[in-house]
C-alpha positions in Angstrom: -9.8 69.2 -245.0 -10.8 72.9 -244.7 -14.4 73.9 -244.3 -15.5 76.7 -246.5 -18.4 79.2 -246.3 -19.4 81.3 -249.3 -21.9 84.2 -249.0 -23.0 86.5 -251.7 -25.2 89.5 -252.5 -25.9 89.8 -256.3 -28.5 92.2 -257.6 -28.8 90.6 -261.1 -31.1 87.6 -261.2 -29.3 85.8 -264.0 -25.8 86.1 -262.4 -27.2 85.1 -259.1 -28.7 82.0 -260.6 -25.5 81.2 -262.4 -23.4 81.6 -259.3 -25.8 79.4 -257.2 -25.4 76.6 -259.8 -21.6 76.9 -259.6 -21.7 76.8 -255.8 -24.3 74.0 -255.8 -21.8 71.8 -257.7 -19.3 72.0 -254.8 -21.0 73.0 -251.6 -24.3 72.6 -249.7 -26.8 75.5 -249.7 -27.6 76.4 -246.1 -29.4 79.7 -246.7 -30.6 81.4 -249.9 -27.3 83.2 -250.4 -24.9 81.1 -248.3 -23.2 77.8 -249.2 -20.8 75.7 -247.1 -18.9 72.5 -247.1 -15.6 70.7 -247.1 -13.1 71.6 -249.8 -9.5 70.9 -250.4 -7.3 74.0 -250.7 -6.9 73.5 -254.5 -10.7 73.2 -254.7 -11.2 76.5 -253.0 -8.8 78.1 -255.6 -10.7 76.5 -258.4 -14.0 77.6 -257.0 -12.8 81.2 -256.7 -11.7 81.1 -260.4 -15.2 79.8 -261.4 -16.9 82.5 -259.3 -14.8 85.2 -260.9 -16.0 84.1 -264.4 -19.6 84.4 -263.4 -19.8 87.6 -261.3 -19.4 91.3 -262.1 -16.8 92.5 -259.5 -18.1 96.1 -259.6 -21.7 95.1 -258.7 -21.6 91.8 -256.9 -20.3 91.1 -253.4 -19.0 87.6 -252.7 -17.2 86.4 -249.5 -15.3 83.2 -249.2 -14.4 82.1 -245.6 -12.1 79.1 -245.2 -12.5 77.8 -241.7 -9.9 75.7 -239.8 -11.1 72.6 -237.9 -11.1 74.5 -234.6 -13.2 77.3 -236.0 -15.6 74.9 -237.6 -16.3 73.2 -234.3 -17.3 76.7 -232.9 -20.0 77.3 -235.5 -23.3 78.1 -233.8 -26.5 77.4 -235.5 -29.9 78.8 -234.5 -33.1 77.8 -236.4 -33.9 75.1 -238.9 -31.3 72.7 -240.3 -29.5 73.6 -243.5 -31.2 73.5 -246.8 -30.3 70.5 -249.0 -32.3 71.2 -252.1 -31.7 73.9 -254.7 -35.1 75.5 -255.4 -33.8 76.9 -258.7 -32.8 73.5 -260.1 -35.2 70.7 -261.1 -33.9 67.2 -261.7 -36.2 65.0 -263.9 
């Protein structure tokens, strides 16, 4: 199963929140604007479609990096472990 990293830079607060909620539904947040996790190829395609419906292509920058298993093993992490909670979403 491919490992996918999504990074974004969105100046608009509302779109940024909407995108983080889309990504949160499929990936783990590891930094404030970076999500990652395992997705099937068809899920990556579906995620891209959902992202395109939320963002403004002329203003927002989004990068989707599918990683092969060999590349995933080569990921180097420095610092605290990944975030697991979405600070913008409250569950009651």
